[in-house]
C-alpha positions as CSV (number, residue, x, y, z in Angstrom):
1,M,-61.1,-213.1,105.7
2,S,-57.7,-213.9,106.5
3,D,-55.7,-211.2,108.5
4,R,-52.4,-212.0,106.8
5,K,-50.8,-209.1,105.3
6,I,-49.9,-208.8,101.5
7,V,-46.3,-207.8,100.6
8,T,-45.5,-207.4,96.6
9,L,-42.2,-207.4,94.9
10,L,-41.2,-205.6,91.6
11,T,-37.5,-205.7,90.5
12,D,-35.4,-205.7,87.6
13,F,-33.5,-208.5,89.1
14,G,-34.7,-211.4,86.8
15,L,-34.6,-214.9,88.1
16,K,-31.2,-216.3,87.4
17,D,-29.6,-215.0,90.3
18,V,-30.6,-215.2,93.9
19,Y,-31.4,-211.8,94.5
20,V,-35.1,-212.0,94.5
21,G,-35.2,-215.1,96.5
22,V,-32.8,-213.5,99.2
23,M,-35.3,-210.3,99.7
24,K,-37.8,-212.9,100.6
25,G,-35.8,-214.9,103.2
26,I,-35.3,-211.5,104.8
27,I,-39.2,-210.9,104.8
28,Y,-39.6,-214.0,106.0
29,Q,-37.1,-214.0,108.7
30,I,-39.3,-210.7,110.3
31,N,-42.2,-212.3,110.0
32,P,-42.9,-215.6,108.3
33,T,-46.5,-215.1,108.3
34,L,-46.9,-212.4,105.7
35,T,-47.9,-213.6,101.9
36,L,-45.7,-212.4,99.5
37,I,-46.5,-211.6,96.0
38,D,-44.4,-211.0,92.9
39,L,-45.7,-208.3,90.5
40,T,-42.3,-209.1,88.3
41,H,-38.8,-209.7,88.3
42,E,-38.5,-208.9,84.7
43,I,-38.5,-205.1,84.7
44,P,-35.9,-204.1,81.5
45,A,-32.5,-203.8,83.6
46,Q,-32.7,-200.1,85.1
47,N,-35.8,-199.1,83.2
48,L,-37.7,-196.5,85.5
49,F,-40.1,-195.8,82.8
50,A,-41.4,-199.6,82.8
51,A,-41.3,-200.0,86.3
52,R,-43.5,-196.7,87.1
53,F,-45.8,-198.0,84.2
54,C,-46.3,-201.5,85.8
55,L,-46.3,-200.8,89.6
56,K,-49.0,-198.1,88.6
57,N,-51.3,-200.3,86.6
58,A,-51.1,-203.1,89.3
59,Y,-51.5,-201.6,92.9
60,P,-55.0,-200.7,92.4
61,Y,-56.0,-204.4,92.4
62,F,-54.6,-205.0,95.8
63,P,-56.6,-204.5,99.3
64,P,-55.4,-201.6,101.2
65,G,-52.6,-202.0,103.5
66,T,-50.5,-203.9,101.0
67,V,-47.2,-203.2,101.0
68,H,-45.2,-202.8,97.6
69,I,-41.8,-202.9,97.6
70,A,-40.3,-201.9,94.3
71,V,-36.8,-201.8,93.5
72,V,-35.3,-200.7,90.3
73,D,-32.3,-198.7,91.6
74,P,-29.6,-197.4,89.1
75,G,-28.6,-194.9,91.8
76,V,-28.0,-197.6,94.6
77,G,-25.6,-196.8,97.2
78,S,-25.0,-193.2,96.0
79,A,-27.2,-190.1,97.4
80,R,-30.5,-190.9,96.4
81,R,-32.9,-191.1,99.2
82,A,-34.4,-194.4,100.4
83,I,-38.2,-193.9,100.9
84,A,-41.7,-195.3,102.4
85,I,-45.0,-193.5,101.6
86,Q,-48.3,-194.3,103.0
87,L,-51.3,-193.8,100.8
88,S,-55.0,-194.6,101.9
89,T,-54.5,-197.4,99.2
90,G,-51.5,-198.9,100.5
91,F,-47.5,-198.5,101.4
92,F,-44.5,-198.0,98.9
93,V,-41.1,-198.5,99.7
94,G,-38.0,-198.2,97.3
95,P,-35.9,-195.6,96.1
96,D,-36.7,-192.0,95.6
97,N,-36.1,-192.1,92.0
98,G,-39.1,-191.4,90.1
99,I,-40.7,-195.4,90.4
100,F,-43.5,-194.0,92.2
101,S,-44.2,-190.9,90.0
102,G,-46.9,-193.2,88.3
103,V,-48.8,-194.2,91.4
104,L,-48.5,-190.7,92.9
105,G,-49.8,-188.6,89.8
106,N,-53.2,-188.1,90.7
107,V,-52.7,-188.0,94.7
108,E,-52.8,-184.7,96.5
109,T,-49.8,-184.2,98.8
110,Q,-51.9,-184.0,101.7
111,E,-53.2,-187.3,101.3
112,M,-49.9,-189.0,101.5
113,R,-47.2,-189.4,104.4
114,V,-43.4,-189.8,103.5
115,V,-40.5,-190.8,105.2
116,E,-36.8,-191.0,104.6
117,L,-35.6,-194.5,105.6
118,T,-32.9,-193.2,107.9
119,N,-33.6,-195.3,111.1
120,S,-31.2,-198.5,110.7
121,D,-33.1,-200.4,113.6
122,Y,-35.3,-201.4,110.8
123,W,-32.6,-202.5,108.1
124,R,-30.9,-205.7,108.1
125,T,-27.6,-204.1,109.1
126,N,-26.4,-200.4,110.0
127,A,-23.9,-201.0,107.5
128,P,-26.0,-202.0,104.4
129,S,-24.1,-203.1,101.4
130,T,-23.8,-200.1,98.6
131,T,-24.7,-202.4,95.7
132,F,-27.8,-204.2,97.5
133,H,-30.3,-202.1,99.6
134,G,-33.1,-204.3,98.1
135,R,-31.9,-206.9,100.7
136,D,-30.4,-204.9,103.5
137,I,-32.9,-201.8,103.5
138,F,-36.4,-202.1,101.4
139,A,-37.1,-206.0,102.1
140,P,-36.4,-205.4,105.7
141,V,-38.5,-202.0,106.0
142,G,-41.5,-203.2,103.9
143,A,-41.7,-206.2,106.2
144,H,-41.8,-204.1,109.6
145,I,-44.2,-202.1,107.9
146,A,-46.7,-205.3,107.4
147,S,-46.1,-206.2,110.7
148,G,-47.4,-202.9,112.3
149,V,-44.6,-200.6,112.7
150,S,-45.5,-196.8,111.8
151,L,-43.7,-194.7,109.2
152,E,-42.6,-192.5,112.1
153,N,-40.5,-194.8,113.5
154,L,-38.6,-195.5,110.2
155,G,-37.1,-192.0,109.3
156,E,-37.5,-188.5,109.0
157,K,-40.5,-187.3,107.6
158,I,-40.1,-185.2,104.1
159,N,-41.8,-182.9,101.7
160,P,-43.8,-185.1,99.4
161,E,-43.2,-182.3,96.7
162,S,-39.4,-183.0,96.8
163,L,-40.1,-186.3,95.7
164,I,-38.1,-187.4,92.1
165,K,-40.5,-187.1,89.6
166,L,-40.0,-189.3,85.8
167,P,-40.2,-186.5,83.0
168,L,-42.4,-188.3,80.6
169,N,-43.4,-186.8,77.6
170,K,-46.4,-184.8,77.4
171,I,-49.2,-185.2,75.2
172,N,-50.0,-182.3,72.9
173,F,-52.9,-181.8,70.7
174,T,-52.9,-180.8,67.3
175,E,-55.0,-179.8,64.5
176,S,-55.1,-183.1,63.2
177,G,-55.1,-184.9,66.7
178,I,-53.1,-186.1,69.2
179,E,-49.0,-186.5,69.8
180,G,-48.1,-188.5,72.5
181,S,-45.1,-191.3,73.1
182,V,-44.5,-195.1,74.0
183,Q,-44.6,-195.3,77.8
184,Y,-44.0,-199.4,77.9
185,I,-43.5,-202.6,75.7
186,D,-44.7,-205.5,77.1
187,Y,-43.5,-209.5,77.0
188,F,-45.7,-210.0,73.7
189,G,-44.2,-206.8,72.1
190,N,-47.5,-204.7,72.3
191,I,-46.5,-200.8,72.5
192,I,-48.5,-198.8,75.0
193,T,-48.7,-195.1,74.5
194,N,-49.1,-192.5,77.0
195,I,-52.4,-191.6,75.2
196,P,-55.7,-192.6,77.9
197,R,-59.0,-194.0,76.4
198,S,-60.7,-191.1,77.2
199,Y,-59.1,-188.7,74.3
200,I,-60.3,-191.1,71.7
201,E,-63.4,-192.2,73.1
202,G,-66.5,-191.9,70.7
203,K,-64.2,-191.2,67.8
204,T,-63.1,-192.9,64.6
205,W,-59.0,-192.6,64.8
206,S,-55.8,-194.2,63.4
207,V,-52.2,-194.4,65.0
208,V,-49.4,-192.9,62.9
209,I,-45.9,-193.3,63.3
210,Q,-43.0,-192.2,61.6
211,K,-41.2,-195.2,59.9
212,N,-37.4,-193.8,59.7
213,E,-35.4,-190.5,60.0
214,N,-37.3,-189.5,56.9
215,L,-40.1,-186.8,57.9
216,S,-41.9,-187.7,55.1
217,S,-42.1,-191.5,55.4
218,Y,-45.2,-192.3,57.8
219,K,-47.0,-195.4,58.7
220,T,-50.6,-195.4,59.5
221,I,-52.4,-198.1,61.9
222,V,-56.1,-198.7,61.9
223,S,-58.0,-199.0,65.0
224,G,-60.3,-202.0,66.1
225,N,-61.6,-203.5,69.1
226,T,-59.6,-206.7,69.8
227,Y,-56.2,-208.0,68.7
228,S,-57.9,-210.5,66.2
229,D,-59.7,-207.7,64.1
230,C,-56.9,-208.1,61.5
231,K,-55.4,-211.0,60.1
232,P,-52.4,-212.8,61.8
233,G,-49.3,-210.5,61.7
234,E,-51.1,-207.4,60.6
235,L,-50.8,-204.5,63.1
236,I,-53.9,-203.0,65.1
237,A,-54.3,-199.9,67.4
238,I,-56.6,-201.0,70.1
239,V,-57.2,-199.7,73.8
240,G,-55.7,-202.2,76.0
241,S,-56.8,-203.3,79.6
242,H,-54.9,-200.5,81.2
243,N,-56.6,-198.0,79.0
244,F,-54.2,-196.4,77.2
245,V,-54.2,-196.9,73.2
246,E,-51.5,-199.4,72.5
247,I,-50.2,-201.1,69.1
248,A,-50.4,-204.4,68.7
249,A,-49.6,-207.4,66.1
250,N,-52.0,-210.3,65.7
251,A,-50.4,-213.4,66.9
252,S,-47.0,-211.5,66.6
253,S,-44.9,-208.6,68.1
254,A,-45.5,-205.3,66.7
255,Q,-42.2,-204.4,68.5
256,S,-40.3,-206.4,66.1
257,Q,-42.0,-204.7,63.3
258,L,-41.8,-201.3,64.2
259,N,-38.5,-201.0,66.3
260,L,-39.9,-197.9,68.5
261,K,-38.5,-197.6,71.8
262,Y,-39.5,-196.0,75.1
263,G,-40.2,-192.5,74.3
264,D,-40.7,-192.6,70.6
265,Q,-43.4,-190.2,69.5
266,V,-46.9,-191.7,68.3
267,Q,-49.5,-189.6,66.7
268,I,-53.1,-190.0,66.7
269,T,-55.4,-188.8,63.9
270,Q,-59.0,-188.5,64.4
271,F,-61.9,-187.9,61.9
């Protein structure tokens, strides 16, 4: 097996501009033997909830020791902290704005080490741009970690309990079923909820959504096992590969039909 270390990149930079390429150039300047993998650069601009979901669902498929650099950073240049986290599953580098809260959701604080990136010796420059910390801080720090630099050298230890957490809507249990919300909308227009498989396993269930501001107007979407369990263009509710309930449309976009947004309420009825 190869000893080459893996570094992944997740951003909202898109590919129209040179930002992603510049980050890769910085990493290769530090260590050209690293293997770089793009998780995605198409996170909707400044959408931390989408970034949280994508990173949470991607990192388990990489070997221990992988360094994950995630840069969706509406607060770049502000007082928000730049951080690095070490878990048994790998390292995470980016802003302290909740982007890592999905990864850390089930990790005990004693299982993680966290530092604020205050040692500019491992930055590209000790006078970083106020608009591009991905280039000047996160890319070089990630490359140094992948090259063997310990977290203790990168900055000051901080309490994991102090990390920013995104305020996701809670799941509520009702007399008729479960109330959840939209946590992600993918490229195909599939609408992924925050309701996990375990909550509906072994039950007969449907998804109910409010069609408009009229509280008495609802749409019911029956459940199935695959996207093709309904006619083309029709809506269906399934459990996706991420193990969350999602609303899809066969060979079409559920989002274009339903116009749901991040955080919108979704209900499940069980019988």
